[in-house]
C-alpha positions, 0 to 999 in steps of 0.5 A: 830860404827867406820867408816872411809873414806880417801885418801892421796896424798903422797909427800916428800915435798911441792915443787918438789919431788926427785923421788928416795927419793919418791920411798924409802918413798913409799916402806917404806909405803908399809911395814907399810901398810902390818903390819897394816893387815886391812880387809878393804880398805887400798891401796897404788898405783901409778897413773899418776906418783904420789903415793896415799893411799886410805882407808875405813872401818867400825867396831863396835869399834875403833880398828886395823887398826889405821888409825889416826896413819897412817895419823900421820906417813905419816905426819912425813915420807912424810911432803909434803903429803896432804889428808883427813880422815872422821871418825865417832866414836860414842864412842869418848867423846864430838864428838860422834854425829859428823863426824870428819875430819882429815886434813893432810897438810905440816907435820901436822894432825889437827882435825875438825868437818865436817859441811856438815854431822854433827850433825850425827843425824839428818843430816845422820840418824833419831833419835832413837825412840824405 
């Protein structure tokens, strides 16, 4: 199982954004998201004058869209952005019983264990008894 839920506040820099440049970044990100062809939640929109990306989905295996790559891409093109991506991937060696959190901040994506939901079994689900 591969399940993910996340959000990104898109910003050009960690200080004041140059609005014309931010609009160019958002236009480029719209094209990038369109190429991902996700059947799941993958949305970029302006709210209260700021652009946000929201994403979520679940599939049997890690596959398209590559949501980790999306976070890494945003880190490069909009290094002032910040956000979190929660991932459950029972096929990831050494982390198959953890909810992982990718943190995007100041142009870097780091990986962490989500302490509030890990270990996945028995915190979220009961152990298999069959």
